[in-house]
Phi, psi and omega in degrees: 000132183286167178297320181295321180291324177295320182296316179299319182291323182292316186269351178297319179293319181299313181296324180295317179295319181294321179296323177296320181295315182293331184297333177255341181288317184296313177300325181295320179295315180299317181295320179298318179296321179297315179297322179296320180294316180298320180296320180295318183293311186280345178262007179289137182298148179298323182299322181293321177298316180299321181291326182287318186274318185262109176248162183262151177218149181261130175293124185226179177245148180183190182259132174249123184235131172256115187210168174234135181248158178191186179241157180202187179212156181285131180232168179269148174284323180209148180216131181236130175253126182248139179217158177281149184287335179223161177288144180175184183273136177278126183253347182203132174227119187252001183225165176222170180305132177092350180292144174270134181230159178239161179304130179098348179295136176278122186260318182199161180222159177227151182268196179063057180261357186299309181297322179291323176296322177295319178299320179295317180297317179296314180295323180294322177296319178298321178295316180298317180296317180295319179293322179295321179298320177293318180297321180294327176302318181287319182293323184261018185301315182294316179295320180299321179294318179295319179295324178293322178292319179298317179296322180293316180296319178295319178295327178294317178297315179299320180294318181297317178298316181294324179294319179298315179296320182295319181287336183258005186287346179262003175252182180291153181282326183242170180290163181297321180297316180296317179297320180296320179296317178297322181292322177299320179295323178296312183296319182294315181291328178295320179293320181293322180297328181290343181266357182246158179285130182298126177097350179288167181298318180296319179299319180293324178295315180292325180298322179295319178294323179297313182298321180294316181295320179296319179296323178294323178296313181295320180296318183281341185281329183194160175271149177282163178300320180295319179296320180298320178296319179293319179297318180295318180295317179298321179296314181297317179297317180296322180294316180295316181296321179296318180293320182292314180294327177293319178296318180298318181295316181296322179296315179294321180296323179287341183242029175057036175085006181246125179283114182297327178294320178294322177298316180300315181296313181293325178294321177297320178295321179294315179300317180296318180295321180293323177297316179295323178294315180298319180295316180295319180293323179296319179295319180295315178296327182292348177290344173242114180277124183236140180294126179260354176219160169282139179173202184238138177288120180253351178197136171228110189260051177161179180215174181302134180097343180288145171265112186249159178265198179268009176288169182303129180255320180225139176239134177243133176240145177251120183255013180246123353286155176298131189233139176243134168260116185241160182234124183243143178303138183298337179291344179260016184299325181292346180271333189268124177219150176298134180097351180284148179287156180213156173243146183227132175232116176287140180301328182283342180228069187295343182267002179247117178256120181258155177248159180194187182226140174290116184261332186205142175237120178295124183290352181247130178297146177250160178250123181228115182053043177071011177248145176276126183227161176260127178268124180234150176251128182241124174270122185270136175292146179297145183217129182298335183295341183254003185302320184262007183270147173270119184241090180289151176299137180094004180299128184284149182209157171252133183238152174225119179262123188258117177277319180201154178203151177227126177272147175053043179276140171286122190216158178219163174295142180296338181290350182270358183272144173237137176282124181269335177203189181267005183261007179095017177272136182231159177215167177229157175272105180279124181289122180238016182104338179271168179284332183277324185078173181250125177290117185240121178295143179223156172254129185252160179232234185288145176220148175252012180093344178248312176240156180227142181284137175255119180272328178200159177109337180224163176232155179302133180098345177299148178257130180229160176270143178241118178263095187293337187261337189232026183293152191239011181287134174241126184295000000 
């Protein structure tokens, strides 16, 4: 057996005995400490407990404010982005970042307006032509009505003739007398032909007269199938034309000689032409960028000589009134109302406190860093202290919205109040030199949850007891 194995066997028993000893010694020590602590706590004098819980406070005067705080950032009241209508060279830039501009100020220009001017002229001509066509409808209304009536009457005559032909196409073409005369001529020539030698000159002469008379008999006796088809087609066309011209005339007569369908069509053409004119004029006007709002230049994306696209070239922001978008915890929603006063302190200017008014409350809760918050808009009052300051958009600020406040209020800690009944009566322990004090009824007013206004029952300088652990005031 090695030395190491002997050492392990020798000391294994010793360690085992020591572990058994410690297994009951440690719990005994812990139990002893618990009994000592309980003895100290329950044997503490009553006077010492009273001193720990009941402390004194002096009735004083100060400001009580009910408010909600939050964070926000500076935003613009209005923002306009201006761009050129087509790509081209910039020939004039009259502003720079930070410049103040007014409505109508010329900010920048671009060249190459010839083609745009031509587009405006073409569109303007189209508008004039469309308007002229509408005007002519009104000017020629009486003549148009007369022409429509004339066309209808002519169509009526044509229809009557076609109807007569249509109704007679199944009878003889000529009168009975005419047919009888032609037939007599046929019979006479036939008799004469029989007296001549067939093929002789005289026979051929009589034969020609015979053929003519026979053709006349056949022509007058009936219409051919092809003729009947033509007569029927002519009749149908005449009937349709007569009905259409009558309808057109009646429509014009009901509308004082003006075709409403024509007016609708021409008006659509005029509207389209005016849209094209407005678009062309807008592009032409857009070659000169003009300020459409009062404000400050916040971006100029180029200089004279640059070839620019149709992207934003100049941006104008309006900072009047100065506006903050702030976020307040949803639990303070009952404190925040439109029209309430607010204070604003920009992080960059901590020594300047601005005032303002709640102008808008977003009706929908927002989520900020996984918390539900109320978004409010605060209009800041103008302040000379910020006239020379650079205030970039997005500048962070701390805001306080004030629901109510009282200056020089007589006040005490809310922990000093005791409920005297269930009707809202309260009292305080007025220090009179004794340890218990005198319960004194008080009338309370506004509270911010830390201090409460005393309307009656106490005077400034009075000493009262404050029970920090068992106060009974309910807001």
